[in-house]
C-alpha positions in Angstrom: 0.0 0.0 0.0 0.9 3.6 -0.2 0.6 7.1 1.3 1.1 10.1 -0.9 0.2 13.8 -0.7 0.4 16.9 -2.9 0.3 20.4 -1.3 -0.1 23.5 -3.6 -0.3 27.2 -3.3 0.6 30.1 -5.7 4.3 29.7 -5.1 4.5 26.1 -6.1 3.8 22.6 -4.9 5.3 19.8 -2.8 4.8 16.1 -3.5 5.7 13.4 -1.0 5.5 9.6 -1.2 6.5 6.7 1.2 8.6 3.8 0.0 6.7 0.7 1.3 5.6 -2.0 -1.1 3.6 -5.1 -0.1 4.4 -8.4 -1.8 2.5 -11.6 -1.6 -1.1 -12.6 -0.8 -3.2 -11.9 2.2 -1.9 -13.8 5.2 1.6 -14.3 3.6 2.7 -10.8 3.0 6.1 -9.1 3.2 6.7 -5.4 3.2 9.8 -3.8 1.5 10.7 -0.2 2.0 12.5 0.4 -1.3 9.8 1.3 -3.8 10.0 4.4 -6.0 6.6 6.1 -6.3 7.5 9.7 -7.1 9.2 10.6 -10.3 10.3 13.7 -12.3 9.0 13.5 -15.8 12.3 14.9 -17.0 14.9 17.5 -16.1 13.4 19.9 -18.7 9.8 19.8 -17.6 8.3 21.2 -14.3 6.1 18.1 -14.0 6.1 15.2 -11.5 4.3 11.9 -11.4 3.3 9.7 -8.4 1.9 6.2 -8.6 -0.2 4.3 -6.0 -2.0 1.0 -6.0 -0.4 -1.5 -8.4 3.3 -1.0 -8.9 3.0 -2.2 -12.5 0.9 -1.8 -15.6 0.3 -4.8 -17.9 3.0 -6.6 -15.9 5.6 -3.8 -16.6 6.8 -1.8 -13.6 5.8 1.9 -13.6 9.4 2.8 -13.0 10.3 1.3 -16.4 7.3 2.9 -18.1 7.9 6.4 -16.9 11.6 6.4 -17.7 10.7 5.0 -21.2 8.2 7.9 -21.6 10.9 10.4 -20.9 12.6 9.4 -24.2 9.2 9.5 -26.0 8.5 13.0 -24.7 11.9 14.4 -25.5 12.0 18.2 -25.7 8.3 18.5 -26.5 6.4 20.8 -24.1 2.7 21.5 -23.7 0.7 24.6 -22.8 -1.5 22.8 -20.3 -0.7 20.0 -17.8 -3.7 18.0 -19.1 -1.8 17.5 -22.4 1.0 15.7 -20.6 -1.5 13.2 -19.3 -3.1 12.8 -22.7 0.4 12.3 -24.2 1.3 9.7 -21.6 -1.9 7.7 -22.3 -1.2 8.0 -26.1 2.3 6.6 -25.4 0.8 3.6 -23.6 -1.6 3.0 -26.5 1.1 3.2 -29.2 3.8 1.2 -27.6 3.1 -2.5 -28.2 5.3 -3.4 -25.2 2.5 -2.2 -22.9 -0.6 -3.5 -24.7 0.1 -7.2 -25.2 -2.9 -9.3 -26.1 -1.6 -12.3 -24.3 -1.8 -10.4 -20.9 -5.4 -9.1 -21.3 -6.8 -12.2 -19.5 -5.0 -11.0 -16.3 -7.1 -7.8 -16.4 -10.4 -9.7 -16.8 -9.4 -12.0 -13.9 -8.5 -9.1 -11.7 -11.8 -7.3 -12.2 -14.3 -10.2 -12.4 -12.7 -12.2 -9.5 -13.0 -9.1 -7.2 -16.7 -8.7 -7.9 -17.5 -12.5 -7.9 -15.8 -12.8 -4.5 -18.2 -10.2 -3.1 -21.2 -11.8 -4.7 -20.3 -15.2 -3.3 -19.6 -13.7 0.1 -23.1 -12.1 0.2 -24.7 -15.5 -0.7 -22.6 -17.2 2.0 -23.9 -14.7 4.6 -27.5 -15.7 3.7 -26.5 -19.4 4.1 -24.8 -18.8 7.4 -27.9 -16.9 8.7 -30.2 -19.8 7.7 -27.9 -22.4 9.3 -27.9 -20.4 12.5 -31.7 -20.5 12.5 -31.6 -24.3 12.1 -33.2 -24.4 8.7 -32.3 -27.0 6.0 -30.0 -25.7 3.2 -30.6 -27.3 -0.2 -28.8 -26.8 -3.5 -31.9 -25.2 -4.9 -32.0 -22.7 -2.1 -28.3 -21.9 -2.4 -28.8 -21.4 -6.2 -31.8 -19.1 -5.5 -29.8 -16.9 -3.2 -26.8 -16.8 -5.5 -29.0 -15.9 -8.4 -30.5 -13.0 -6.5 -27.0 -11.7 -5.5 -25.9 -12.0 -9.2 -29.0 -10.2 -10.5 -28.5 -7.3 -8.0 -24.8 -7.0 -9.0 -25.6 -7.1 -12.7 -28.3 -4.5 -12.4 -26.1 -2.2 -10.4 -23.4 -2.2 -13.1 -25.8 -2.2 -16.0 -27.5 1.0 -14.7 -24.2 2.9 -14.4 -24.4 5.6 -17.1 -20.8 6.0 -18.0 -19.1 3.4 -20.2 -15.3 3.2 -20.1 -14.9 0.5 -22.8 -17.0 0.2 -25.9 -17.2 -3.6 -26.2 -19.5 -6.1 -28.0 -20.8 -8.9 -25.7 -20.3 -11.7 -28.2 -16.7 -10.6 -29.0 -16.0 -10.3 -25.3 -17.3 -13.8 -24.6 -15.5 -15.3 -27.6 -12.2 -13.9 -26.4 -12.5 -14.2 -22.6 -15.1 -17.0 -22.1 -12.6 -19.5 -21.0 -11.1 -17.1 -18.4 -14.5 -16.2 -17.1 -15.4 -19.9 -16.9 -12.3 -20.7 -14.9 -13.0 -17.8 -12.5 -16.6 -19.2 -12.0 -15.2 -22.7 -11.2 -12.7 -21.2 -8.8 -15.2 -19.3 -6.6 -18.4 -21.4 -7.0 -17.8 -24.9 -5.7 -20.9 -26.7 -7.0 -22.4 -27.2 -10.4 -24.7 -24.4 -11.7 -27.0 -24.5 -14.7 -26.4 -22.8 -18.1 -28.8 -19.9 -17.4 -26.9 -18.9 -14.2 -23.6 -19.3 -15.9 -24.8 -17.1 -18.7 -25.7 -14.4 -16.2 -22.2 -14.6 -14.8 -20.7 -14.1 -18.3 -22.9 -11.0 -18.7 -21.9 -9.7 -15.2 -18.2 -10.1 -16.2 -19.0 -8.1 -19.4 -20.7 -5.3 -17.5 -17.9 -5.1 -14.9 -15.3 -4.9 -17.6 -16.9 -2.1 -19.6 -18.5 0.0 -16.8 -17.2 1.9 -13.8 -15.3 -0.7 -11.9 -11.5 -0.6 -11.2 -9.9 -3.5 -9.4 -7.6 -3.5 -6.4 -4.9 -4.3 -9.0 -5.4 -1.1 -10.9 -3.0 1.9 -10.6 -3.6 5.4 -9.4 -1.6 7.9 -11.4 -1.0 11.5 -10.2 0.6 14.0 -12.6 1.2 17.5 -11.3 3.1 20.7 -12.1 2.9 23.3 -14.9 2.1 23.5 -18.5 4.0 26.2 -20.5 1.2 28.7 -20.2 0.2 27.9 -16.6 1.4 30.2 -13.9 0.0 28.3 -10.9 0.2 24.6 -10.1 -2.2 22.0 -11.6 -2.8 18.4 -10.5 -4.6 15.5 -12.2 -5.4 12.1 -10.7 -6.4 9.1 -13.0 -7.1 5.4 -12.5 -5.7 2.9 -15.0 -6.8 -0.7 -15.2 -5.2 -2.0 -18.4 -6.0 -3.0 -22.0 -9.0 -5.1 -23.0 -9.3 -6.0 -26.7 -6.7 -3.4 -27.5 -8.6 -0.6 -25.7 -7.3 1.2 -22.6 -9.6 1.3 -19.6 -9.0 4.4 -17.5 -10.9 7.2 -15.7 -10.2 10.7 -14.4 -10.7 10.8 -10.7 -10.0 14.4 -9.7 -8.4 17.7 -10.8 -7.0 20.5 -8.8 -6.0 24.0 -10.0 -4.7 26.8 -8.0 -6.6 30.0 -8.8 -6.0 33.7 -8.7 -8.6 34.2 -5.9 -10.1 32.1 -3.1 -13.7 32.3 -4.6 -12.8 30.0 -7.5 -13.4 26.2 -7.4 -10.1 25.1 -5.9 -9.0 28.4 -4.4 -5.4 29.5 -3.7 -4.3 26.5 -1.6 -4.9 22.8 -1.7 -3.9 19.6 0.3 -4.7 16.4 -1.7 -3.9 13.0 -0.2 -3.9 9.7 -2.1 -4.2 6.0 -1.3 -4.0 5.6 2.5 -5.3 9.0 3.4 -7.2 8.7 6.7 -4.5 10.4 8.8 -4.2 13.3 6.4 -8.0 13.6 6.3 -8.0 13.6 10.1 -5.4 16.4 10.2 -7.4 18.4 7.7 -10.9 17.9 9.0 -10.3 17.2 12.7 -11.9 13.8 12.7 -10.8 10.4 11.3 -13.1 9.4 8.4 -13.8 5.9 9.9 -15.0 7.4 13.2 -17.1 10.0 11.3 -18.8 7.3 9.2 -19.5 5.2 12.3 -21.0 8.2 14.2 -23.2 9.2 11.3 -24.2 5.5 10.8 -25.4 5.3 14.4 -27.2 8.6 14.1 -29.0 7.4 10.9 -30.0 4.1 12.6 -31.3 5.8 15.8 -33.3 8.6 14.0 -34.9 6.4 11.3 -36.0 3.7 13.8 -37.0 6.1 16.6 -40.7 5.4 16.0 -40.1 1.7 17.0 -38.6 2.8 20.3 -41.6 5.1 21.0 -44.0 2.2 20.3 -42.1 -0.1 22.6 -42.0 2.4 25.5 -45.6 3.7 25.2 -49.0 2.4 24.2 -48.9 4.4 21.0 -49.2 2.5 17.7 -48.4 4.5 14.6 -50.2 4.1 11.3 -48.1 3.2 8.2 -48.4 6.8 7.0 -47.1 8.1 10.4 -44.2 5.6 10.3 -43.3 6.9 6.9 -43.5 10.5 8.0 -41.4 9.8 11.1 -38.7 8.0 9.0 -38.6 10.9 6.6 -38.3 13.3 9.5 -35.4 11.2 10.9 -33.6 11.3 7.5 -34.0 15.1 7.4 -32.6 15.5 10.9 -29.7 13.2 10.1 -28.9 15.2 7.0 -29.1 18.4 9.0 -26.6 17.1 11.6 -24.2 16.0 8.8 -24.5 19.5 7.1 -23.9 21.2 10.5 -20.8 19.1 11.2 -19.4 19.7 7.7 -19.9 23.4 8.1 -18.2 23.4 11.5 -15.2 21.4 10.0 -15.0 23.9 7.2 -15.1 27.0 9.4 -12.9 25.7 12.2 -10.4 23.3 10.6 -10.3 23.3 6.8 -10.5 27.1 6.0 -8.0 28.1 8.7 -5.5 25.4 7.7 -5.7 26.4 4.0 -5.3 30.0 5.1 -1.9 29.0 6.5 -1.0 26.8 3.5 -1.8 29.7 1.2 1.2 31.7 2.5 3.8 28.9 3.1 7.1 29.2 1.3 8.1 26.2 -0.8 10.5 24.9 1.8 7.6 24.7 4.3 5.4 23.0 1.8 8.0 20.3 1.5 8.3 19.9 5.3 4.5 19.7 5.7 4.1 17.1 3.0 6.8 14.9 4.6 5.2 15.4 8.0 1.8 14.2 6.8 3.3 11.0 5.3 5.3 10.4 8.5 2.1 10.7 10.5 0.5 8.0 8.4 3.6 5.8 8.7 3.7 6.3 12.5 0.0 5.3 12.8 0.7 2.1 11.0 3.7 1.3 13.1 1.8 1.6 16.5 -1.3 -0.2 15.3 -2.0 -3.9 14.6 -2.3 -3.3 10.9 0.5 -4.2 8.4 3.1 -1.5 8.2 2.1 -0.8 4.6 3.3 2.8 4.8 7.0 3.3 5.7 10.1 5.4 5.3 12.2 6.6 3.6 10.0 9.4 2.3 10.7 10.9 -1.1 9.9 14.7 -1.3 10.0 17.0 -4.2 9.1 20.7 -4.8 7.9 21.9 -8.2 7.9 25.6 -9.0 7.4 27.6 -12.2 10.9 28.9 -12.3 13.0 26.1 -10.8 11.0 23.2 -12.2 11.2 19.8 -10.4 13.6 19.8 -7.5 14.3 16.9 -5.2 14.2 17.8 -1.5 14.7 14.2 -0.2 15.3 11.2 -2.3 16.5 7.7 -1.5 19.0 6.1 -3.9 19.8 2.4 -4.4 23.4 3.3 -5.2 26.0 5.5 -3.6 26.3 8.7 -5.7 29.8 9.3 -4.6 31.0 6.2 -6.5 28.4 6.6 -9.3 28.9 10.1 -10.5 26.3 9.8 -13.3 23.6 9.2 -10.6 
């Protein structure tokens, strides 16, 4: 796993990334603190790249891809940062080393197995509940539950409006039918009929072309300046890989420093990536998991309050009154959330960005490093895997000086390797 952050103001920006990389499967994992996740695009361009999630793309390490892209880019420069991202995506599409057809089945496996695991887990929870109640479990009943879970998953993906890959179902099935079948056999341990198997093929098709990006996909952050940009600009994309020669990717977010604070992103920005809970806690004053838990409890209490009234009194509400009380509970819950968000904005976020707005570039770098160290320390003193760890690479990008390393690990001693 990874922790990364980008901090921007009008003077420039700082980017920081940890060095931990987790190898192996769940239960048998090893963590190495030697990964490179922060790169300069070249010495001639005020642009940096960070990667998180998968360390490779189509089985090629991002370290190799980015350094190959430097040669492809050469001396070309673009007016806007977004053109660098477009050019990098174009490079991936054109270079046959990164879009090998014989590796596309890996992309299908990654996406569909993730989804099918969740579907099977949902069906297993139903089975476990029935067993606890002492009811008999038949193959027919299991198939019925599994079919319901598959139908719900299929509908949820089919109803997503945005399509990321234009694919034909019959072509998809002809090319990846065997891979999908092997995934089905891996996760469903009893024989299913042809109709249910066909539903699973269609689910795999929808997952592949719609808005689903697996745990094995890569987050790509590109930040800095185009030739005509005077303030920093950041783009965050998600890349899955190639399917039938088409690249599956999506734009996640964009940040631009503006002339005034009344614009969309204002004059200062702190943007964390990957394992971001400690940075979010620092910015908003509350850890996101705690915030979700509190609001979840509030929702549950307010929407079921009528049940408690009926239990404690002789009052029995009509269906219409129950509906009205549930709606009132939802409205109160939303009001509480809005009030908390407003409090966070006024007392935490706005004052913090007010300080960041005036920080010199050296302080931006120190702050970025401190936020990654905070996440690393939290992992070290918790029971979780230390999936964020030092050394921390830190760089500053400014319009005049370009990409400058503030801290950088090196696998070789520069004193005996002058070219490094």
